[in-house]
mmCIF file of the N, C-alpha and C atoms, coordinates in Angstrom:
data_MODEL
# 
_entry.id   MODEL 
# 
loop_
_atom_site.group_PDB 
_atom_site.id 
_atom_site.type_symbol 
_atom_site.label_atom_id 
_atom_site.label_alt_id 
_atom_site.label_comp_id 
_atom_site.label_asym_id 
_atom_site.label_entity_id 
_atom_site.label_seq_id 
_atom_site.pdbx_PDB_ins_code 
_atom_site.Cartn_x 
_atom_site.Cartn_y 
_atom_site.Cartn_z 
_atom_site.occupancy 
_atom_site.B_iso_or_equiv 
_atom_site.pdbx_formal_charge 
_atom_site.auth_seq_id 
_atom_site.auth_comp_id 
_atom_site.auth_asym_id 
_atom_site.auth_atom_id 
_atom_site.pdbx_PDB_model_num 
ATOM 1   N N  . UNK A 1 1  ? -3.779  21.073 -6.343  1.00 0.00 ? 1  UNK A N  1 
ATOM 2   C CA . UNK A 1 1  ? -3.479  21.278 -4.923  1.00 0.00 ? 1  UNK A CA 1 
ATOM 3   C C  . UNK A 1 1  ? -1.961  20.690 -4.759  1.00 0.00 ? 1  UNK A C  1 
ATOM 4   N N  . UNK A 1 2  ? -1.450  21.334 -3.957  1.00 0.00 ? 2  UNK A N  1 
ATOM 5   C CA . UNK A 1 2  ? -0.015  21.136 -3.466  1.00 0.00 ? 2  UNK A CA 1 
ATOM 6   C C  . UNK A 1 2  ? 0.248   19.776 -2.624  1.00 0.00 ? 2  UNK A C  1 
ATOM 7   N N  . UNK A 1 3  ? 1.403   19.288 -2.498  1.00 0.00 ? 3  UNK A N  1 
ATOM 8   C CA . UNK A 1 3  ? 1.510   18.192 -1.678  1.00 0.00 ? 3  UNK A CA 1 
ATOM 9   C C  . UNK A 1 3  ? 1.180   18.347 -0.199  1.00 0.00 ? 3  UNK A C  1 
ATOM 10  N N  . UNK A 1 4  ? 1.660   19.619 0.219   1.00 0.00 ? 4  UNK A N  1 
ATOM 11  C CA . UNK A 1 4  ? 1.181   20.029 1.664   1.00 0.00 ? 4  UNK A CA 1 
ATOM 12  C C  . UNK A 1 4  ? -0.240  20.073 1.876   1.00 0.00 ? 4  UNK A C  1 
ATOM 13  N N  . UNK A 1 5  ? -1.016  20.499 0.885   1.00 0.00 ? 5  UNK A N  1 
ATOM 14  C CA . UNK A 1 5  ? -2.505  20.664 0.927   1.00 0.00 ? 5  UNK A CA 1 
ATOM 15  C C  . UNK A 1 5  ? -3.040  19.134 0.882   1.00 0.00 ? 5  UNK A C  1 
ATOM 16  N N  . UNK A 1 6  ? -2.569  18.250 0.051   1.00 0.00 ? 6  UNK A N  1 
ATOM 17  C CA . UNK A 1 6  ? -2.933  16.921 -0.003  1.00 0.00 ? 6  UNK A CA 1 
ATOM 18  C C  . UNK A 1 6  ? -2.689  16.172 1.291   1.00 0.00 ? 6  UNK A C  1 
ATOM 19  N N  . UNK A 1 7  ? -1.562  16.380 1.763   1.00 0.00 ? 7  UNK A N  1 
ATOM 20  C CA . UNK A 1 7  ? -1.240  15.760 3.052   1.00 0.00 ? 7  UNK A CA 1 
ATOM 21  C C  . UNK A 1 7  ? -2.202  16.053 4.250   1.00 0.00 ? 7  UNK A C  1 
ATOM 22  N N  . UNK A 1 8  ? -2.676  17.343 4.139   1.00 0.00 ? 8  UNK A N  1 
ATOM 23  C CA . UNK A 1 8  ? -3.538  17.886 5.221   1.00 0.00 ? 8  UNK A CA 1 
ATOM 24  C C  . UNK A 1 8  ? -4.778  17.069 5.030   1.00 0.00 ? 8  UNK A C  1 
ATOM 25  N N  . UNK A 1 9  ? -5.258  17.047 3.734   1.00 0.00 ? 9  UNK A N  1 
ATOM 26  C CA . UNK A 1 9  ? -6.572  16.423 3.521   1.00 0.00 ? 9  UNK A CA 1 
ATOM 27  C C  . UNK A 1 9  ? -6.624  14.961 3.947   1.00 0.00 ? 9  UNK A C  1 
ATOM 28  N N  . UNK A 1 10 ? -5.437  14.215 3.500   1.00 0.00 ? 10 UNK A N  1 
ATOM 29  C CA . UNK A 1 10 ? -5.442  12.867 3.726   1.00 0.00 ? 10 UNK A CA 1 
ATOM 30  C C  . UNK A 1 10 ? -4.939  12.538 5.086   1.00 0.00 ? 10 UNK A C  1 
ATOM 31  N N  . UNK A 1 11 ? -4.624  13.568 6.029   1.00 0.00 ? 11 UNK A N  1 
ATOM 32  C CA . UNK A 1 11 ? -4.021  13.413 7.390   1.00 0.00 ? 11 UNK A CA 1 
ATOM 33  C C  . UNK A 1 11 ? -2.832  12.277 7.278   1.00 0.00 ? 11 UNK A C  1 
ATOM 34  N N  . UNK A 1 12 ? -1.950  12.596 6.378   1.00 0.00 ? 12 UNK A N  1 
ATOM 35  C CA . UNK A 1 12 ? -0.726  11.741 6.172   1.00 0.00 ? 12 UNK A CA 1 
ATOM 36  C C  . UNK A 1 12 ? 0.524   12.637 6.272   1.00 0.00 ? 12 UNK A C  1 
ATOM 37  N N  . UNK A 1 13 ? 1.636   12.013 6.349   1.00 0.00 ? 13 UNK A N  1 
ATOM 38  C CA . UNK A 1 13 ? 3.045   12.736 6.446   1.00 0.00 ? 13 UNK A CA 1 
ATOM 39  C C  . UNK A 1 13 ? 3.452   12.771 4.888   1.00 0.00 ? 13 UNK A C  1 
ATOM 40  N N  . UNK A 1 14 ? 4.213   13.662 4.724   1.00 0.00 ? 14 UNK A N  1 
ATOM 41  C CA . UNK A 1 14 ? 4.655   13.856 3.144   1.00 0.00 ? 14 UNK A CA 1 
ATOM 42  C C  . UNK A 1 14 ? 5.503   12.642 2.668   1.00 0.00 ? 14 UNK A C  1 
ATOM 43  N N  . UNK A 1 15 ? 6.231   11.984 3.560   1.00 0.00 ? 15 UNK A N  1 
ATOM 44  C CA . UNK A 1 15 ? 6.924   10.730 3.134   1.00 0.00 ? 15 UNK A CA 1 
ATOM 45  C C  . UNK A 1 15 ? 5.974   9.649  2.739   1.00 0.00 ? 15 UNK A C  1 
ATOM 46  N N  . UNK A 1 16 ? 4.825   9.528  3.441   1.00 0.00 ? 16 UNK A N  1 
ATOM 47  C CA . UNK A 1 16 ? 3.782   8.659  3.027   1.00 0.00 ? 16 UNK A CA 1 
ATOM 48  C C  . UNK A 1 16 ? 3.253   9.024  1.680   1.00 0.00 ? 16 UNK A C  1 
ATOM 49  N N  . UNK A 1 17 ? 2.828   10.305 1.443   1.00 0.00 ? 17 UNK A N  1 
ATOM 50  C CA . UNK A 1 17 ? 2.460   10.666 0.047   1.00 0.00 ? 17 UNK A CA 1 
ATOM 51  C C  . UNK A 1 17 ? 3.336   10.271 -0.909  1.00 0.00 ? 17 UNK A C  1 
ATOM 52  N N  . UNK A 1 18 ? 4.616   10.546 -0.829  1.00 0.00 ? 18 UNK A N  1 
ATOM 53  C CA . UNK A 1 18 ? 5.666   10.205 -1.741  1.00 0.00 ? 18 UNK A CA 1 
ATOM 54  C C  . UNK A 1 18 ? 5.632   8.644  -2.038  1.00 0.00 ? 18 UNK A C  1 
ATOM 55  N N  . UNK A 1 19 ? 5.495   7.830  -0.948  1.00 0.00 ? 19 UNK A N  1 
ATOM 56  C CA . UNK A 1 19 ? 5.479   6.486  -1.124  1.00 0.00 ? 19 UNK A CA 1 
ATOM 57  C C  . UNK A 1 19 ? 4.254   5.982  -1.912  1.00 0.00 ? 19 UNK A C  1 
ATOM 58  N N  . UNK A 1 20 ? 3.121   6.614  -1.618  1.00 0.00 ? 20 UNK A N  1 
ATOM 59  C CA . UNK A 1 20 ? 1.829   6.389  -2.273  1.00 0.00 ? 20 UNK A CA 1 
ATOM 60  C C  . UNK A 1 20 ? 1.944   6.533  -3.837  1.00 0.00 ? 20 UNK A C  1 
ATOM 61  N N  . UNK A 1 21 ? 2.611   7.851  -4.111  1.00 0.00 ? 21 UNK A N  1 
ATOM 62  C CA . UNK A 1 21 ? 2.895   8.195  -5.582  1.00 0.00 ? 21 UNK A CA 1 
ATOM 63  C C  . UNK A 1 21 ? 3.652   7.099  -6.166  1.00 0.00 ? 21 UNK A C  1 
ATOM 64  N N  . UNK A 1 22 ? 4.828   6.663  -5.556  1.00 0.00 ? 22 UNK A N  1 
ATOM 65  C CA . UNK A 1 22 ? 5.716   5.621  -6.296  1.00 0.00 ? 22 UNK A CA 1 
ATOM 66  C C  . UNK A 1 22 ? 5.014   4.357  -6.364  1.00 0.00 ? 22 UNK A C  1 
ATOM 67  N N  . UNK A 1 23 ? 3.973   4.059  -5.416  1.00 0.00 ? 23 UNK A N  1 
ATOM 68  C CA . UNK A 1 23 ? 3.295   2.837  -5.511  1.00 0.00 ? 23 UNK A CA 1 
ATOM 69  C C  . UNK A 1 23 ? 2.102   2.796  -6.417  1.00 0.00 ? 23 UNK A C  1 
ATOM 70  N N  . UNK A 1 24 ? 1.824   4.007  -6.724  1.00 0.00 ? 24 UNK A N  1 
ATOM 71  C CA . UNK A 1 24 ? 0.661   4.102  -7.733  1.00 0.00 ? 24 UNK A CA 1 
ATOM 72  C C  . UNK A 1 24 ? -0.690  4.271  -7.176  1.00 0.00 ? 24 UNK A C  1 
ATOM 73  N N  . UNK A 1 25 ? -0.720  4.434  -5.814  1.00 0.00 ? 25 UNK A N  1 
ATOM 74  C CA . UNK A 1 25 ? -2.048  4.568  -5.101  1.00 0.00 ? 25 UNK A CA 1 
ATOM 75  C C  . UNK A 1 25 ? -2.710  6.106  -5.327  1.00 0.00 ? 25 UNK A C  1 
ATOM 76  N N  . UNK A 1 26 ? -1.972  6.936  -5.548  1.00 0.00 ? 26 UNK A N  1 
ATOM 77  C CA . UNK A 1 26 ? -2.350  8.356  -6.099  1.00 0.00 ? 26 UNK A CA 1 
ATOM 78  C C  . UNK A 1 26 ? -1.329  8.772  -7.179  1.00 0.00 ? 26 UNK A C  1 
ATOM 79  N N  . UNK A 1 27 ? -1.990  9.427  -8.190  1.00 0.00 ? 27 UNK A N  1 
ATOM 80  C CA . UNK A 1 27 ? -1.164  9.984  -9.310  1.00 0.00 ? 27 UNK A CA 1 
ATOM 81  C C  . UNK A 1 27 ? -1.158  11.545 -9.370  1.00 0.00 ? 27 UNK A C  1 
ATOM 82  N N  . UNK A 1 28 ? -0.061  12.172 -9.246  1.00 0.00 ? 28 UNK A N  1 
ATOM 83  C CA . UNK A 1 28 ? 0.029   13.572 -9.470  1.00 0.00 ? 28 UNK A CA 1 
ATOM 84  C C  . UNK A 1 28 ? -0.509  14.019 -10.753 1.00 0.00 ? 28 UNK A C  1 
ATOM 85  N N  . UNK A 1 29 ? -1.116  15.223 -10.876 1.00 0.00 ? 29 UNK A N  1 
ATOM 86  C CA . UNK A 1 29 ? -1.522  15.609 -12.009 1.00 0.00 ? 29 UNK A CA 1 
ATOM 87  C C  . UNK A 1 29 ? -0.377  16.462 -12.777 1.00 0.00 ? 29 UNK A C  1 
ATOM 88  N N  . UNK A 1 30 ? 0.710   16.755 -12.033 1.00 0.00 ? 30 UNK A N  1 
ATOM 89  C CA . UNK A 1 30 ? 1.771   17.435 -12.567 1.00 0.00 ? 30 UNK A CA 1 
ATOM 90  C C  . UNK A 1 30 ? 2.954   17.300 -11.613 1.00 0.00 ? 30 UNK A C  1 
ATOM 91  N N  . UNK A 1 31 ? 4.156   17.270 -12.195 1.00 0.00 ? 31 UNK A N  1 
ATOM 92  C CA . UNK A 1 31 ? 5.323   17.200 -11.381 1.00 0.00 ? 31 UNK A CA 1 
ATOM 93  C C  . UNK A 1 31 ? 6.360   18.230 -11.955 1.00 0.00 ? 31 UNK A C  1 
ATOM 94  N N  . UNK A 1 32 ? 6.688   19.063 -11.201 1.00 0.00 ? 32 UNK A N  1 
ATOM 95  C CA . UNK A 1 32 ? 7.688   20.101 -11.684 1.00 0.00 ? 32 UNK A CA 1 
ATOM 96  C C  . UNK A 1 32 ? 9.075   19.486 -12.028 1.00 0.00 ? 32 UNK A C  1 
ATOM 97  N N  . UNK A 1 33 ? 9.686   19.967 -13.021 1.00 0.00 ? 33 UNK A N  1 
ATOM 98  C CA . UNK A 1 33 ? 11.040  19.282 -13.510 1.00 0.00 ? 33 UNK A CA 1 
ATOM 99  C C  . UNK A 1 33 ? 12.027  19.109 -12.380 1.00 0.00 ? 33 UNK A C  1 
ATOM 100 N N  . UNK A 1 34 ? 12.981  18.473 -12.591 1.00 0.00 ? 34 UNK A N  1 
ATOM 101 C CA . UNK A 1 34 ? 13.918  17.988 -11.712 1.00 0.00 ? 34 UNK A CA 1 
ATOM 102 C C  . UNK A 1 34 ? 13.603  16.823 -10.719 1.00 0.00 ? 34 UNK A C  1 
ATOM 103 N N  . UNK A 1 35 ? 14.634  16.166 -10.282 1.00 0.00 ? 35 UNK A N  1 
ATOM 104 C CA . UNK A 1 35 ? 14.355  15.058 -9.418  1.00 0.00 ? 35 UNK A CA 1 
ATOM 105 C C  . UNK A 1 35 ? 13.549  15.346 -8.012  1.00 0.00 ? 35 UNK A C  1 
ATOM 106 N N  . UNK A 1 36 ? 13.846  16.564 -7.661  1.00 0.00 ? 36 UNK A N  1 
ATOM 107 C CA . UNK A 1 36 ? 13.237  17.115 -6.427  1.00 0.00 ? 36 UNK A CA 1 
ATOM 108 C C  . UNK A 1 36 ? 11.966  17.981 -6.621  1.00 0.00 ? 36 UNK A C  1 
ATOM 109 N N  . UNK A 1 37 ? 11.445  17.904 -7.891  1.00 0.00 ? 37 UNK A N  1 
ATOM 110 C CA . UNK A 1 37 ? 10.333  18.931 -8.304  1.00 0.00 ? 37 UNK A CA 1 
ATOM 111 C C  . UNK A 1 37 ? 9.017   18.509 -7.405  1.00 0.00 ? 37 UNK A C  1 
ATOM 112 N N  . UNK A 1 38 ? 8.297   19.622 -7.165  1.00 0.00 ? 38 UNK A N  1 
ATOM 113 C CA . UNK A 1 38 ? 7.083   19.382 -6.434  1.00 0.00 ? 38 UNK A CA 1 
ATOM 114 C C  . UNK A 1 38 ? 6.085   18.808 -7.225  1.00 0.00 ? 38 UNK A C  1 
ATOM 115 N N  . UNK A 1 39 ? 5.001   18.077 -6.559  1.00 0.00 ? 39 UNK A N  1 
ATOM 116 C CA . UNK A 1 39 ? 3.964   17.294 -7.171  1.00 0.00 ? 39 UNK A CA 1 
ATOM 117 C C  . UNK A 1 39 ? 2.667   18.373 -7.062  1.00 0.00 ? 39 UNK A C  1 
ATOM 118 N N  . UNK A 1 40 ? 1.780   18.152 -8.041  1.00 0.00 ? 40 UNK A N  1 
ATOM 119 C CA . UNK A 1 40 ? 0.472   18.880 -7.849  1.00 0.00 ? 40 UNK A CA 1 
ATOM 120 C C  . UNK A 1 40 ? -0.540  17.776 -8.127  1.00 0.00 ? 40 UNK A C  1 
ATOM 121 N N  . UNK A 1 41 ? -1.607  17.806 -7.292  1.00 0.00 ? 41 UNK A N  1 
ATOM 122 C CA . UNK A 1 41 ? -2.556  16.781 -7.235  1.00 0.00 ? 41 UNK A CA 1 
ATOM 123 C C  . UNK A 1 41 ? -4.114  17.375 -7.560  1.00 0.00 ? 41 UNK A C  1 
ATOM 124 N N  . UNK A 1 42 ? -4.946  16.448 -8.187  1.00 0.00 ? 42 UNK A N  1 
ATOM 125 C CA . UNK A 1 42 ? -6.216  16.951 -8.449  1.00 0.00 ? 42 UNK A CA 1 
ATOM 126 C C  . UNK A 1 42 ? -7.013  16.931 -7.214  1.00 0.00 ? 42 UNK A C  1 
ATOM 127 N N  . UNK A 1 43 ? -7.697  18.001 -6.813  1.00 0.00 ? 43 UNK A N  1 
ATOM 128 C CA . UNK A 1 43 ? -8.428  18.052 -5.568  1.00 0.00 ? 43 UNK A CA 1 
ATOM 129 C C  . UNK A 1 43 ? -9.503  17.000 -5.494  1.00 0.00 ? 43 UNK A C  1 
ATOM 130 N N  . UNK A 1 44 ? -10.150 16.696 -6.509  1.00 0.00 ? 44 UNK A N  1 
ATOM 131 C CA . UNK A 1 44 ? -11.297 15.693 -6.493  1.00 0.00 ? 44 UNK A CA 1 
ATOM 132 C C  . UNK A 1 44 ? -10.674 14.193 -6.195  1.00 0.00 ? 44 UNK A C  1 
ATOM 133 N N  . UNK A 1 45 ? -9.465  13.979 -6.837  1.00 0.00 ? 45 UNK A N  1 
ATOM 134 C CA . UNK A 1 45 ? -8.967  12.699 -6.597  1.00 0.00 ? 45 UNK A CA 1 
ATOM 135 C C  . UNK A 1 45 ? -8.494  12.581 -5.125  1.00 0.00 ? 45 UNK A C  1 
ATOM 136 N N  . UNK A 1 46 ? -7.900  13.617 -4.599  1.00 0.00 ? 46 UNK A N  1 
ATOM 137 C CA . UNK A 1 46 ? -7.519  13.592 -3.234  1.00 0.00 ? 46 UNK A CA 1 
ATOM 138 C C  . UNK A 1 46 ? -8.556  13.435 -2.206  1.00 0.00 ? 46 UNK A C  1 
ATOM 139 N N  . UNK A 1 47 ? -9.624  14.212 -2.494  1.00 0.00 ? 47 UNK A N  1 
ATOM 140 C CA . UNK A 1 47 ? -10.774 14.174 -1.595  1.00 0.00 ? 47 UNK A CA 1 
ATOM 141 C C  . UNK A 1 47 ? -11.499 12.662 -1.764  1.00 0.00 ? 47 UNK A C  1 
ATOM 142 N N  . UNK A 1 48 ? -11.525 12.212 -2.866  1.00 0.00 ? 48 UNK A N  1 
ATOM 143 C CA . UNK A 1 48 ? -12.056 10.835 -3.055  1.00 0.00 ? 48 UNK A CA 1 
ATOM 144 C C  . UNK A 1 48 ? -11.237 9.812  -2.278  1.00 0.00 ? 48 UNK A C  1 
ATOM 145 N N  . UNK A 1 49 ? -9.881  9.982  -2.282  1.00 0.00 ? 49 UNK A N  1 
ATOM 146 C CA . UNK A 1 49 ? -9.081  9.059  -1.530  1.00 0.00 ? 49 UNK A CA 1 
ATOM 147 C C  . UNK A 1 49 ? -9.287  9.195  0.009   1.00 0.00 ? 49 UNK A C  1 
ATOM 148 N N  . UNK A 1 50 ? -9.307  10.348 0.487   1.00 0.00 ? 50 UNK A N  1 
ATOM 149 C CA . UNK A 1 50 ? -9.685  10.651 1.733   1.00 0.00 ? 50 UNK A CA 1 
ATOM 150 C C  . UNK A 1 50 ? -10.903 10.098 2.138   1.00 0.00 ? 50 UNK A C  1 
ATOM 151 N N  . UNK A 1 51 ? -11.934 10.149 1.541   1.00 0.00 ? 51 UNK A N  1 
ATOM 152 C CA . UNK A 1 51 ? -13.341 9.591  1.770   1.00 0.00 ? 51 UNK A CA 1 
ATOM 153 C C  . UNK A 1 51 ? -13.240 8.057  1.807   1.00 0.00 ? 51 UNK A C  1 
ATOM 154 N N  . UNK A 1 52 ? -12.469 7.538  0.885   1.00 0.00 ? 52 UNK A N  1 
ATOM 155 C CA . UNK A 1 52 ? -12.231 6.087  0.844   1.00 0.00 ? 52 UNK A CA 1 
ATOM 156 C C  . UNK A 1 52 ? -11.467 5.574  2.073   1.00 0.00 ? 52 UNK A C  1 
ATOM 157 N N  . UNK A 1 53 ? -10.494 6.350  2.595   1.00 0.00 ? 53 UNK A N  1 
ATOM 158 C CA . UNK A 1 53 ? -9.890  5.949  3.662   1.00 0.00 ? 53 UNK A CA 1 
ATOM 159 C C  . UNK A 1 53 ? -10.618 6.152  5.048   1.00 0.00 ? 53 UNK A C  1 
ATOM 160 N N  . UNK A 1 54 ? -11.518 7.217  5.092   1.00 0.00 ? 54 UNK A N  1 
ATOM 161 C CA . UNK A 1 54 ? -12.464 7.320  6.221   1.00 0.00 ? 54 UNK A CA 1 
ATOM 162 C C  . UNK A 1 54 ? -13.493 6.081  6.140   1.00 0.00 ? 54 UNK A C  1 
ATOM 163 N N  . UNK A 1 55 ? -13.809 5.568  5.024   1.00 0.00 ? 55 UNK A N  1 
ATOM 164 C CA . UNK A 1 55 ? -14.931 4.487  5.062   1.00 0.00 ? 55 UNK A CA 1 
ATOM 165 C C  . UNK A 1 55 ? -14.330 3.051  5.508   1.00 0.00 ? 55 UNK A C  1 
ATOM 166 N N  . UNK A 1 56 ? -13.039 2.901  5.346   1.00 0.00 ? 56 UNK A N  1 
ATOM 167 C CA . UNK A 1 56 ? -12.577 1.659  5.607   1.00 0.00 ? 56 UNK A CA 1 
ATOM 168 C C  . UNK A 1 56 ? -12.023 1.622  7.053   1.00 0.00 ? 56 UNK A C  1 
# 
């Protein structure tokens, strides 16, 4: 899933998603080359994090 899709599922801003990646809270399954390359995320991992956020 793309960063945009992950942000929609998690109900967060893209800058928050980038901070979470840097902090290790969520790991992308792939990052396109270059410093500004897009991230791709595992749908199951994103949905699990969203469920965790809803539960807390």
